[in-house]
VEXFI-843432 format. One record per atom (N, C-alpha, C, CB): chain; x, y, z. Coordinates in steps of 0.05 Angstrom, whole numbers. Glycine has a CB too. Layout:
<recs>
   kette       c1       c2       c3
       A        X        Y        Z
...
</recs>
This chain:
<recs>
   kette       c1       c2       c3
       A      -92      -56      -53
       A      -69      -55      -35
       A      -76      -34        1
       A      -40      -38      -60
       A      -55      -53       18
       A      -65      -35       42
       A      -34      -31       61
       A      -94      -55       63
       A      -42      -19       75
       A      -19       -2       89
       A        6      -16       96
       A      -29       10      115
       A        2      -42      107
       A       22      -58      116
       A       37      -84       93
       A        8      -70      143
       A       15      -87       66
       A       27      -99       50
       A       55      -98       43
       A       16      -94       35
       A       76     -121       47
       A      103     -139       45
       A      114     -125       73
       A      127     -134       11
       A      105     -125       89
       A      117     -117      114
       A      119     -143      134
       A       99      -92      127
       A      140     -143      144
       A      140     -170      174
       A      133     -150      203
       A      183     -189      182
       A      124     -159      211
       A      115     -154      246
       A      122     -178      264
       A       80     -149      251
       A      143     -171      280
       A      139     -183      306
       A      136     -171      327
       A      156     -197      313
       A      121     -191      349
       A      104     -189      358
       A      106     -201      389
       A       89     -197      340
       A      119     -199      411
       A      121     -210      433
       A       87     -217      457
       A      143     -191      443
       A       93     -218      460
       A       68     -231      479
       A       39     -223      470
       A       69     -221      512
       A       40     -242      446
       A       19     -240      427
       A       -7     -267      433
       A       35     -242      393
       A       -4     -269      457
       A      -29     -295      465
       A      -40     -274      474
       A      -25     -326      488
       A      -46     -250      480
       A      -72     -240      494
       A      -66     -225      495
       A      -84     -246      514
       A      -89     -200      498
       A      -81     -175      512
       A      -76     -151      493
       A      -57     -181      529
       A      -58     -135      494
       A      -52     -122      465
       A      -27     -135      449
       A      -46      -91      469
       A      -21     -150      460
       A       -3     -168      439
       A      -20     -185      417
       A       16     -191      456
       A      -40     -186      436
       A      -54     -198      418
       A      -62     -173      395
       A      -79     -212      433
       A      -81     -163      402
       A      -97     -137      385
       A      -81     -126      369
       A     -108     -112      402
       A      -50     -125      376
       A      -25     -108      355
       A      -24     -131      338
       A       10      -97      370
       A      -24     -158      334
       A      -17     -177      317
       A      -42     -173      296
       A      -14     -206      332
       A      -73     -175      313
       A      -87     -175      297
       A      -97     -153      278
       A     -100     -182      306
       A      -85     -133      294
       A      -85     -107      281
       A      -75     -118      244
       A      -56      -83      301
       A      -47     -107      255
       A      -28     -108      239
       A      -34     -133      209
       A       -3     -114      260
       A      -42     -161      222
       A      -58     -184      203
       A      -82     -165      186
       A      -75     -214      227
       A      -98     -144      195
       A     -120     -136      180
       A     -102     -110      172
       A     -153     -132      197
       A      -84      -99      166
       A      -68      -85      147
       A      -59      -96      132
       A      -52      -73      153
       A      -53     -126      121
       A      -44     -132      107
       A       -2     -150      114
       A      -53     -106       92
       A        2     -144      145
       A       26     -150      140
       A       29     -182      143
       A       43     -134      157
       A       43     -189      144
       A       54     -216      156
       A       69     -217      181
       A       71     -228      138
       A       71     -232      203
       A       72     -237      222
       A       91     -261      232
       A       51     -236      225
       A       98     -249      253
       A      128     -267      269
       A      112     -263      299
       A      171     -246      265
       A       95     -279      307
       A       81     -270      339
       A       95     -301      356
       A       33     -267      341
       A       97     -287      384
       A      110     -304      402
       A      105     -302      433
       A      138     -300      398
       A      101     -317      447
       A       87     -324      468
       A      101     -349      485
       A       59     -332      457
       A       97     -348      513
       A       98     -376      523
       A       77     -393      522
       A      103     -377      547
       A       60     -386      522
       A       33     -404      516
       A       17     -405      499
       A       18     -403      529
       A       23     -438      491
       A       20     -447      458
       A       -7     -454      457
       A       41     -474      446
       A      -21     -452      474
       A      -52     -457      469
       A      -56     -425      451
       A      -76     -463      507
       A      -59     -410      475
       A      -67     -379      466
       A      -56     -366      439
       A      -56     -358      489
       A      -25     -376      443
       A      -13     -362      415
       A      -33     -381      385
       A       31     -371      415
       A      -40     -403      387
       A      -45     -413      372
       A      -77     -402      359
       A      -38     -436      382
       A      -88     -387      377
       A     -112     -381      383
       A     -107     -349      361
       A     -118     -380      420
       A      -95     -334      372
       A      -85     -313      353
       A      -74     -309      326
       A      -70     -306      362
       A      -56     -347      335
       A      -42     -356      300
       A      -78     -355      284
       A      -20     -406      299
       A      -90     -374      291
       A     -117     -383      273
       A     -139     -348      270
       A     -140     -417      296
       A     -136     -334      284
       A     -146     -313      279
       A     -127     -291      268
       A     -159     -307      299
       A     -109     -288      264
       A      -99     -273      244
       A      -91     -290      218
       A      -76     -258      254
       A      -97     -302      210
       A      -99     -323      188
       A     -122     -323      177
       A      -94     -349      196
       A     -147     -316      191
       A     -169     -320      186
       A     -173     -293      170
       A     -185     -327      209
       A     -154     -272      175
       A     -159     -245      161
       A     -134     -252      147
       A     -161     -214      179
       A     -129     -272      134
       A     -110     -269      108
       A      -76     -268      115
       A     -118     -239       92
       A      -69     -268      143
       A      -40     -258      140
       A      -27     -286      141
       A      -30     -235      165
       A        0     -283      134
       A       18     -309      139
       A       33     -307      160
       A       37     -317      119
       A       31     -329      173
       A       36     -323      206
       A       56     -351      213
       A        2     -323      227
       A       79     -338      220
       A      104     -357      246
       A       94     -361      272
       A      136     -340      256
       A       87     -385      274
       A       90     -383      316
       A      122     -388      323
       A       66     -418      339
       A      126     -370      345
       A      153     -386      351
       A      148     -375      392
       A      194     -368      325
       A      139     -410      404
       A      135     -416      432
       A      158     -403      447
       A      133     -445      436
       A      161     -398      459
       A      179     -391      481
       A      193     -369      504
       A      192     -395      471
       A      199     -365      510
       A      205     -345      531
       A      232     -323      523
       A      213     -363      560
       A      222     -302      514
       A      245     -286      506
       A      261     -265      513
       A      242     -281      492
       A      261     -274      548
       A      279     -259      564
       A      300     -259      562
       A      279     -260      583
</recs>
């Protein structure tokens, strides 16, 4: 059991930079993720990287402003 098992985390701006880093950190801690960004290809890469860490991921492409 890890620190974030059973938790769901929503990360905005997850296609790169701090958003990607946060998403991958939470994925490594066992959280399920809902990630969002306007850059589909980069968001897909983040999702792929998080899934490689064993995380369940939902991707939401769009501008949340």
